[in-house]
C-alpha positions, 0 to 999 in steps of 0.5 A: 817510424819503426825506429822512432817507436822503438826509441819511445818503447825502449826496444833498442836492440837493432844495429840501425837504432844503435847507429841512430843513437850515436848520431843523436849523441853527437848532434845534441851532445847527449850522454848516449844513454838510451833512457836519456834519448827516450826522455827527450823524445817523450818531452817533445811529444808532451810539448806537442800535445799541449801546443797542438791546439794552435793548429786550429786556433791560428787559422781561425783568427787570421781568417777573420781578415780574409786570409784563406783558412786552409792556406794559413793553417798549412803555413802555421804547420810549416812555420812551426816545423821550421821554428822547432828545427831551428831550435833543434839544430841551431840552438840545441834548445828544448824551446818550442816555436809556434805562432803566438796567441797574442801575436796573431791577435796583434796581426789581425786587430792592430796591423790590419783592422786598426792601422788599416793595412791589408793582410798582405801588407801586414805580412810585409810588416812581419817580415820587416819586424823579423829582420829587426828582431834578427839584427837585434839578436845577432848584435848587442841590440838585445842587451841595449834594448833590455836596458833602455825600456823600463821593466814596468813598460814591458810587463804592462805590454804583456798584461795589456795584450792579455786584457785585449785577448780576454776581451776578444775571447769574450766577444768571439765566444758570444758572451759580450755583445754590442749595446747602443746605451752602454757600448757593450753588455753581457749576452743572453746566456741561453744563446748557443754560442755563449752557452758553448763557450761557458761549457767549454770553459767548464771543461778546460779550466779544471783540466788546466788547473790539474796540469792535464796534458793536452788540456786545451786540445781536449777542451777544444774537442769537448767544446766542438762536441757541445757546439754540435749538440747545440747546432753551431757546428758546420759538418760540411767539411766531413761531407766534402773531405778533401785536402790540397796544397794548391791554396797555399800559394795564396799566402806563400810570398804574399807579402806586399811592401806597397805601404812602405811609404806610409806612417801606418806601416812603420808604426806597425813594424816598430810596435810589432818589433817591440812586442816580439823582441821583449816577449820572447826575451822574457819568455826564453830567459824564464824557461831555459834550463841552461841560460848559456843557450839563450843567445842562439835560442833567441837568434833561432826565434828571430829567424823563425819570424822572418820565415813567418813573413815569407810563408804567410803566417803571424809572428812566431814566438816562444810557446809557454807550453815549452814548460811542459816539455822541460818539466818532462825532462827536455833539455836539448834540441832533440825535444824540439826536433820531436815536436817539430816532426809531429806537426807534419801529420797534422796538415792532413787534418785541416778539413776536420779542423774547419768544423771547430766553432769560434766558441771552442777557440774563444775559451782558449783566448780567455784563459791565455788572457788570464795568464798574460795579465799576471805580469801586473804583479811585476809592475811597481804600482807603489810608484805612480810614475811607473804605475800610471803609464802601465795603467793607461797601456792596459786600459786603452788596449782593450777599450780602444780595441788597439794594442798599438794605441795602448802602447802609444799612450804608455810610452808617451806618458812615461817620460812626461811623468818622469820629467814632471817629477824631476826624474829625467835620469830614469828615462833613456834616450831610446824612450824619448825617441819611441815616445816622439814616434808615437806622438807623431803617429797620433798627430799625423793620424788626426790630420 
């Protein structure tokens, strides 16, 4: 730790630190300049501050389907560490890997609550999707899929999941409630949960707009304080402050392949594979300063999804917060290495994280949803054969409370419209197969 502090502060006189500098120069192909190494490490610290909120948020979301909060949070930290190490040593990339905000919602609300899998079976689907992702990443499958799936479908998937996450945040934050006459309605804004969500948004959005480092984390802390004043925070975690790795065994290697003979399981694997492959492909191609690192970076990402299935976590993804580290000068794996190591001390804060109310976390979901729906601008809305499948996908995901159902409507509608307008050459063979699989999913599901 002393050497780490010396590196950050520029005190590099000792022989021990000079040896470390030489090793870092060799491993990460750095120029050997002390200032370069310090910049990379500060970039890693910046990335960690902006993405640390996932430690609290992921456990809160996955615990809604019965996964033990403490065990899942430990898995979140371990998988984030592994993902960042893979990026550091396999790809020498500044990309940060953490459980995805859209992916954890997909895990809970599509794989478990919509398709009816147990969370253990959903972990088996994550493991299988990770294997599919890896096979795609190490072969020419990524290039084939990128040419086979229309860009409008990919962007509408991202936007649809954004609307779904936003609706989830509004619901969990108490701003939207059920109604017998209109299905949903605006909640009483005097309710403590709804009021806490609004106040948290008032803190978080300005911080986000001003690019304040750690904006989500600061907002969550502020929201928790407001929730405490309004009486919705449970302080029992402080009174009985304890921590143990014992509960981790409940999720470690807990995957269950008993559902492998059901259509629901394979729909889960297929839809999850499509989501994680394309969202990570797009994110990495957009974020990486050095595109030559994409292949190994994409592979490292795929390996991390397999790790998530093994350790008991929702799928890992390329964090959008990676952009903050890159903006701070991160260009190599030393950035992701630094971020990965900073996750380890966070394990011992889990008892305190249990106090965070849903309203503080809901604000993050609402903002992330807004960021994801910006993919709409990439959809050629002037072409109805592209716009209508995208529209169906984006509308049905939140309204049916199922990402898989929304994807199915979009994938089925696309080839139908192209055939109806005599544009069958614009539909790849893969799209016909995918549409047929989703159509079978609906037909068998109605029997």
